[in-house]
N, C-alpha and C positions, 0 to 999 in steps of 0.2 A: 650975366654970368650964370652958368648952370648950377643949380642948387641940388645937392645929393643927400638922400637919406640912406644911411648904412645901418642895416638891422643885423645884429650879431646874436647868434645863438651860442651862449658861452659854454654849454655842455656838449655841443656838437663835436663829434670826433674825439670823444673822451677828453674834452677840455681844450681841443685845438682851436675852437672858436674864440674862447677867452684869451688864449695865448697869442692869437694873431692880432689883437687890438693895437699894440704899440707899432707894429710894422704897418698896419693900415693907416694909422694916424700919420706916421712919417711919410708914407707914400702920398697921401692926399695933400699934406702940407707942402711937400716938394713940388707938387703941381699947382699949388696956390688955388686949390678948389674950395668952394664954399660947401661945407658939409656939416651934418649932424650925425653922430654915432650913438645909437641906442642899443642896449642889450636886453634881450627878452627875459622875462621873469617867470613865465608859466606857459604851459601848453595853450596855444591859440593866441598868444600875445602878438606874434608877428602878423597874424591876420588883421588884428586891430590897428597895428602901426601902419601896415601897408594901405589899409582902407582909408586911414586918416591922412595919407601922404599928400593928397591934393589940397587939403585945408592948410597944410604947412607950406604950400607953394613949391614943393619938390618936383623936379623934372625927371629925376632918376631915383630908383630904389634899388639898392644893392644888398643882396642877402649874403651873409657869411655863415656857412654851415653846410648841411648835406641835403638829402632829399626831403626830409621833414620840413626844414626851413624853407626850401624852395616851394614846397606845396602850400605852406601857410601864406607865403607872400603872393603866390598865384591866386589863392582864394581871396585874399584881401584886395588885390588889384581887380579881380573879376567882379567882386561885389561892388567896388567903386564904379566900374564900367557899367554894370547892370543897373545901377541907380541913376545913370545918366551923366556921371562925372567923367573926366578925362583921366585915363590911367597913365601914370608916368612909365617911362621905359624901365625894364627890369634888367639887372645884372646879377651875377653870382661870383663869389669867391668860394670855390668848392673845397671845403676842409672837413667834410663829413665822413661817414663810414663807407657808404656805397657810391655816392655822387653819380647815380645813374641818370638823373635828369640832365645834369651838366654834360655827361658823356654824349648823350643822344642829341643835345642841342648845340654841340660845338663849343663847349667851354672846358678847357683843360683843368685837371685837379691841381691844387696847390696854390699858394699865394703868388709866387714869382710869375708863373705863367698866367695866372688870373689877372695880375696887374697889367701885363702886356695886352691882354684882350680888352680890358677896360680902357686903357690908354688909346688903343687903336680905334675904339668907339664904332666899330662896324655893327650895324643893326639889321635885323630882319624880323618880319612878322611871323609869329608861330601860332599853330593851332592849339587849342585847349580842349580837354575832354571834361565831361560832366557825368558823374555817376549818381543815380538816384535810386534809393531803396536802402534796405538794411537799417542802420542807425541814422541814416541821412535821407529821410523822406523828402526833404527840401532840396537835396542834391549837394554834392561836394565836387569841386573842380580838381583836375589833376593835369600835370604836365607830362609825366612819363608813361604811366600805365596803371591798369587795374589787373590784379591777380586774384583768381577765384580757385579755391581748392588747394592743391598741394603747395604751390608757391606762396600762397597766403599763410599757410601754417608754418612754412619754412621761415618767413619773416617774423611771425609771432615767436617762434623758438629762438631766432637770432637775437631778438630784443631781450630775452631773458638772460643772455650770457653776460657775465661780468668780467671775465678774464680774457675773452677773445674779442677782436674787433675786425673791421674790414671784411674782405672777401673770405678769409678763413672762417669767420663766425658763420657765414652763410653756408659754406661747405659742410661744416660740422652740423649745422641745423638741418641741412638737407638729408644727411645720413640719419639723423635722429627721426626725422619726419617719415622716412621710408617705413619705419616700424610703428610710429605713432598714428599716422594718417594713411591708411591703406585702402579701406573700403570707400570707394568714390561714390558720390551721390549720382543718382540718375537725373539728368538735366535735359531741358529743352533749350536749345540755342537758336535764336531767330536773328537773322541779319540780312538786310537788304533783299527780302523776298525769299531767302533760304530758311529752312527749318531742319534742325537735327535733333534727335533724341538718342541719348546714350549714357552709360555710366562714364563720366568724364573725370579723370584724375585731376586735370588742370585745364583752366581756360584763362589764357593771358590775352588781354586786350590792350594793345600798345599804341602809344603816340610816339614814344622814343624807341630805343633799340635794345636796352639792356636792363636786367633786374638783378638784385643781389650782388652787385659789384663785379659780376663776371659772366652771368648767364645771358647769352645772346638770344633773347626771346623773339626778337624781330630784327634780324641783322640788316634788312633792306629798308627799314622804316625811316621816315623823316617826319619831324614835327611841323613841317611846312608843306605837306603834300595833299592836305585835305581829306586824308583817309586814316582810319584805324587799322592796325595790322593784328589779325587774330592768330593765335597759336593754340590749338586744341589737342590735348592728349587724352585718348580714351584709357580706361582702366587696363592696367597690365599687371603682371606678377612683380613681386619685389625684385627679383633678379633682373627683370627687364628694365625696371626703373634705374637700377645701378648702371645698366648698359646704356641707357639713354643720356645719363648725365654728361659724359664726354661730348656728345653731339650738341647739347645745349651750350657747352663751353666753347665749342668751335663755331656754332651757329649753323650747322648743317642738319639740324633735326628734321627738317622738312623731307629729307630723303628716307626717313624711317616710317614704316607702315603704320604705327599707332598715332602718328602726328598728322593733323590736318591744318592747313593754313588758309587764310582768306583775308580780304580787305573789305571794309564797310564803313558807312557813316553812322549807323545806328545798330546797336546790338542789345538784345534782351536775353537774359539767362534766368530760367525758372527751375527751381528744385522740384522734381516730380517725386523723388524719394530721397530722404536724407536732407541735409541743409548745406548752405553756402557760406563757408568762411571766406572773407574777401578783404582786400586792402586796396587803397589808391595811393600810389607813390610811397608805399610803406606805412601809411596811416590807416588804422583799422576802419573799415566800412561796416563790418559786422562779423561776429563769430559764428552765427548760425542763422543767416538770412534765408528768405524764401524766394525773393525775386530782385534782380538788379537790372536797371536800364542804363546803358552807357551810350552817350552820343558825342560826336565831335563837333566843335564850334570852330570853323576855319578862321585863320588870320586874326586872332583876338588881341595878342599882346606883342609889343615891340621888345625884342631881346637883344642885348649886347653880347656878341659872340665872335668867334673866329671868322675872319673873312674867308670866303672860298678860295682854294688854291687855283691859280691860273695854270691851265694845261698848256705846255709849250709844244 
């Protein structure tokens, strides 16, 4: 019988993780599944629990939380894989603030829909990214994407908010960031034989489709296509930033002059003037880095997600 480890981030979604525990127990017991439910106690704890899952004989690891929880579980499973161990399949019950990894990977938000996906047990192999540099010279894995510049500062500002949550907190943070982070660094961006130098307001390197709960950074991306999707915005005026925001919400920013898109397997970003604030899946990579290297590792983890819809 399948043995499942459930890792709950109790503070995810302003306490939604902890509140979900009774419903999760009821669901698992109704299915007569063998499981253990553990709650994280500190940052990085989910990495340790996921990495140790093979020792406990678990065949599936289910995260309960948002993008930070998913990122830690991915890092734990990838460490296990890189050490030569067999990584269990990964599932998510998306009850966090942004749930961007889940969105791009085909996992609906909320417990009820999440239970349906887990019960359906459809699985696919997904690509995983690795960012090296900044505070992580040894590298940190990510499932959804890396943001450098404007969107990284938006995430930092959103985390400071105590009264707002979800997509609204990112919108307010974006408006604040327009005034706080205006002078873009001059960067060199190298990817698959191409090289660009420019003052870049933002460099988003995506495995998934969305950041910040609603900004469609890479609307055509797939975490199973073997490629990273780049969205690069050169420095523009504050007024132009305001005008670009609706395009990122709709996902048609590629039609705008200041935006350049591309696809690649390996990307290197170097600050020629200024510094690089950056995050991976919302987790801080650096506040003022000098160079980041981002690579895609194809078909690394097995993910429980929605089955593709059959076209009639």
